[in-house]
N, C-alpha and C positions, 0 to 999 in steps of 0.2 A: 463757392459751391451752389450748384443748384440744387435746389428744393425740390423733391421728387413731383409735386403736384405743380410744380412752377409757380409764379406770381400771379396768376388768373386763374388758379385753381383747376389746370387741367388734369384729366385723369390719367391713371397710370399706363392706359391704352396707348394715349395719345404720347407720354413720355418715352416708352418702349419702342414705339415706330420712329421718333427721332434717335433714339440710341442705334437702333439697326440701320438706319441711314447714315449715320456717324460713322459705324463700323464699315459699310461700304464705300461709303466717299472719303472720309477721314483717314481711317486705318487701311483701305485697302484690301481690306479681307475677303478670303473666298466666299462663295456663297454659301460654301458646306459651314464654316465656321460662323458666318453670320447666323445659321440656322439653329447651330449648336447654342451661339451666345444667347439667341433668342428663348430657346427652351431652358436654358441654366437660368438666366436672370426672372424669367417669368415664376420658377419653380422657387427660387430664394426668397422672390417677393412675398408670394404666397404662403412660405412657411415662417418668414421673419416680419413681415408687416414691410409698408412701403420706405421706411426710414429705418432699418437696421442699426443695432449696434455692433462694435466688434465683437464682444460677448455673444451675441444673438449668431452671427456669423460663424465666431468658432465653433458653438454646439451644433450648428449645421452641418459644418465639415467634420466635427467629428463622428458624425451619424453616418458617414460614409465610408464604407470598408475597404473597397475596389481604389488602389492609389491613381490609377489611371483616370477614373471617373472624377475624384477629388480634385486632381491638378487641371481639368476641364473646367470644372467650378471655380478653381481660383483664377484661371486665364480669364474668363468670362467676368469674375467681379472685378480684377484690374482694369480691363476695358472697359465696365460700366461705372465703378465709383470713382477710380484715379483717372482714368482718361476723359470718361464723358461727364462726370459730375465734377470731378475736381476735388475729391474727397481721400484723404490719408484711411478711411475707415478699415478698408482691407490691406494696409502697406505692411502687416507684420507675417504673412501667411506666404509660406516658403512653399515651391513645387519640391515633389520629391525628387530625391537623388535618382540619376538614371542608373540602371544595372551594366555594370560595367563588365559582366560575365560576356566572353565571347559569343556572339549570335551563331546560332545553329544553320549550316548551308545545308542542304540536302546535295545527294549525289543525282547524276544526271540520270541514273538508274532508277532511284526513289523518285524523281520527277515525271518520268516516263510511267513507272508504276501506276503512279496516282492518276494519272492522265486514263489509262486505260480502265480506272475503276468510276469513269464518268460515264452517265447513261445517254445522254442527248447530244445531237448535233450542238445545240447552244451552248451547252456545258464545254464540249471540249473546245469550241471557238474561243468563248470565254477565258477558257483556264489558258490557250497557248496566247491569247492577249495579252494577259498578264506577264507570261513566260518570255515573251520576246518583244514586248514592247518597253518594260519595266515601269511603266506607269503605276500610279496608285492606285488604291481599290477604288476611289470615288470616281477619278479622272477616266476611267474604262466605263465605269457604269454610266456616266454623262455623256458618253460619245453620241453623237448625233450621226445623221446620215451623212452629214454635211462636212465632219470634222476629219473624214480621211478619203483615202483614195485607193480604192481595192486592186487597181492594176498596176501602180506604182509601190503598192505597200508603205503608204504614205499617211503618218497622222498630223495636223496642220496645227500651230500653235492656237492658243485659246485664251490665256492669260497668263497672270504674274502679280506678285506680290513683292512682299520686302525679302522673303526668303525664298519662295519659287518663282521659277520662270519658264515657260514653256517655249523650247525651241521645237523644230521638226522632230520628230521620232519616228520610228518604223516598225513593222513587223515582218517576220519572216515567210518563207514561200509555205512553211508547213501550216503558219496561220491565215494565210491567204488562202488556201486550199479549204480549209474548215471552214472558214468566214464564206466562200462559196457554196459548201454544202449545206451551212447554216440557212443562209438568205434563201436558197431554194425552199425550205420550209415554213419562211414566214409568210403568215396570211394578213398580217395586221401593220402592213406599210402604210395604208392610208389612215391610219387611225394614232400612229406614233412614229415620229420621227426619230426617235431612239435605236442606235444599232442596238443595242441587250435590253430587251423589255423583260425583265424577270423582277417578282416581288421580292419583299424579302425572306419571308418564310421559305421560296424556292430557293432562293440564293444561300442560304446559312442552310438548308436541308442538302444541296449539292455537296459542300464540303464536307459535312456531317458524315454523309453516306460513303463518300469515298474513304475518309479518315477511317469509320469503323470498319470497312472492307481491306484497307490496306495497312491499318496501325501506324501510319504516318501523318505528322499534324503538320500537313502542307497546307498555308494560307495565302492570299495575294501580297502580304508583306513579305512572307517566306521566298516568294517568286520573285519578288522584287530584289531580294536580298540575292537570289541566286542568279539573276540578271547580271549584277552589277560584276560578282566575282566571276561569271563563264567570261563575260565580257573581258575584262581584264586578264584573264588566262589566256583568251584568243589575240592579246596584244593590243587592246585599245587603250590609248591614254584615260586618264582619271578624268580629265577635264571634258571629252567628249561623251563618257559615261553620266558625268554629274548631268549636261545638257541633255542626253537622250532621256533622263530621270528626273528632268525637271528642278534641277539645284542650281541654286545662283553659284558661279564659279567662287572658289576662295582666293586665288593669287591674281596678282596684277596682270601678269602673263594669258591667265586663262578668260581674264574679264575682258581686258583691252585688247591683246593681239593675237586673238585665235580665229580662224575662219567659220563662223556657226552658219554657213550658208547652205540653202536645200541641198545643192550640188555637192559640198564636201561632206556634209554630216550623211547624205545618201551613200558616198563612196566610202567612208570608213565603216558605216553600218555593214555595207554588203561585202566588204573586204573580209571582215570578221568572220563571216560564214557561220553564223550561229545555227545550232540545230539544238532540238529537243529532241525528236523522236528517234533519230541516227545517230 
């Protein structure tokens, strides 16, 4: 087991930097997960000290009411103490049991109603990107101008991990049209290469205001779920829906005997004829 300060009295900052490198290189975690682990471990060490005991970690977790937040801290503890330091100090902490209740999937009419409650070209384009690509919240927000082709409506693969793998995915004509209108309003393309430049405050306000206007609790996660269900209803096989949404296929057939080429995925997406506004 490594001592937090190392054999030569290195600082916590150096140790934390090594841990983050370990997360990126050894564990192959996404940039978002690495950043989340950075925040979590820094907070844990601030509260519990550089070499916390199991009791100290238990008290820390007990102070966190939100289950999702607590689970994120436990995941960070496992990566840091178990995988990086080789310690079993956090080995007894278990993740919460997933909610097995059926997830809520809005109707197309509800998805449309929420869309029309949005105010700006940017908000409408962002919303349709979630609804027609099936990508995760962070994946859409991290898209750069180089990660997609507007004419072919294609989003290019950018990363992979042990549970996530990005193949080509796409957006529909409605989103294409909304993107064109939004990009006409952009005045900061020379300053930022991000497709959607939006502050956290404005991002959450966008959904909050539309939620208040419609009474519908539609989020990027809900739109991702709607996309999967709608594509299944349109006859798209599960393995291709998994590919569009960046999930590692579960079966041998899906992993090794399925054509995930750009041409085939594009043909399957277009044949489905996914629509949001009509």
